Steps between C-alpha positions, in 0.01 A plus 500: 500500500225496236213663689242477222560133429514422871167674554335315212642167615378544857155600380473202265609255771262651755202484266541129431463401867149452631421583862414134557855405396635672811212428736322837468124549452405593145250770597247656264646842416818412310540708185810325369613138494745363751615651826463860606818699547452517874462122513819441303683748724375329814615159374842646414528672843543847352281808516220552248648839413839345417344226289281752317802714413673192355200424278488865392866489392606764751632294789860473621710196425367219722737311724556127469282450807213688332550304178490174695173610658352595163607169346338311786181708497455476123591131487774545245676208336879478506519655153259778597693568820823538302319733256371710791852545634628587152235770453578641844872517421580274796645163395346215693705350778658168411289197593592331828614181327436263210135392471444138609129451434435308178186582303231232505498486120871406504438233764223360281735501201759297692243228557408500131855415393522136611756406231732792581697579813396854589560732793487869594793692645518838671744779416748333738448156340297359785275221372150623586280243324554181302320208346545134585738427212734786603515353850575154358773631268668735749386438857192504719488871581203447731730308737745792527487810720459821303866604519612172339276553197726779376695388191773762547571370848481142370749543215760686708458349846362155421432244615629291211338161475732210414751740347226653282491879512155650465312177423776380267409756235748534214520880512548540876800731458319710239194512723717624787609796284139559398386486861757759610387733219133456592572572864698815418210627288259423786722688745472806276120475479454442875771711667525430868245217499609267786414188301736602220784654705496210744531246220784693336689528830456128567630406155795740519602348832450139397601476135824629345353419159202727564727774638704487178191512278343775711812712461470478119180714510345312207124532461427333166585175331378268224202279588540125542280329244587137574633311800542143622416370847690196631213347693592223746197286409436545126843613377564798272202718412558764232244781490434825322486791742258790459475782757193722468492830687203577727570871485245630750639271773868511401491122474583238238318188388761239402390209281710193418380291206655198324506436125197288407589136450844537660642289784475811717127521438472138611707584809268791587200271452656250739572777751137610486408150617776464760447848640720608789537159663854372558564153361790449743303595809446223758154347493 
C-alpha cells in the first residue's frame, strides 16, 4: 500500500468534483475547490475520521468495500478505479463479465463504412453491433436472439446453411481454432463469469472438436488477413480482414474490405443493394 500516493490521489479526485455534480448545495464558505472531506466520506458511506486519515496518509489499508465506495463517491473511471486499487495494495475484483455496450462513436463509425462489412464482437465473440453490409454478407443478426449471435457457438454448434460452415467462409476451421483461443483468454480475464463458463460448458458438451481444441490450452495464433465467403446469392467474395482492438471495452471492431476494382468489390456493391433479403423466399 502506497499511503502517500493514495492520499494525494484521493485529494486530487475529490477536489475536481463540484458539489453540484453530486446534488449538494455549493454554499458560500468553501475555502478549497471540490467537495469537503466530510461530503466525500458521506457519499462513500464511511466516517469522516476514516476518510481524513486516508487523505493524511495515516489510514489502514481500506477493504474492497471501502474502495468501491470511494470509487463511486469520487466518480472514478475504470482506469482510475484500477489505479485506486493498485495504490491501496488490493487488486480489483475481476469484472462480472465481458462488456457488451458499444461506444456511440464506434456505432457511428460502422455507419460510415458503407463499402466495408464491419461489426463489433465482445470478448466471447458475440456480435454486438454491425452495419448493413455485414448483415448482407453474413446474416441478418437483428433477426436472431442474442445467444445465436455468438460466433463461437455458431462455428462449433451450427447451424450450417446448405453445407456451408460459418457462412461458407474459407477459413472456418482456422477460425474455429482462433475462437477457442479467444474464449480461453476470456475465461482467464473473467473467472467465474456465468456468461463465459456457461458457454464453455455448452461447447464442451456439444462439440468434440471444441473439446479437443480446449484441451490444447492454446491462447495465441496468427491473424487471418484474407478470407473468402461463399455467398449463396453473389458467389465467392474475397476480403481483407482487419481486427482493431477496442481496449477499454475488451471488444474488437472487425472490418472486411475488398480489393478496389476486383470482382469481390462488385459483389459487395451488389450485396449493399440486395441487403438481407432472400432471393429464394416466396413472394
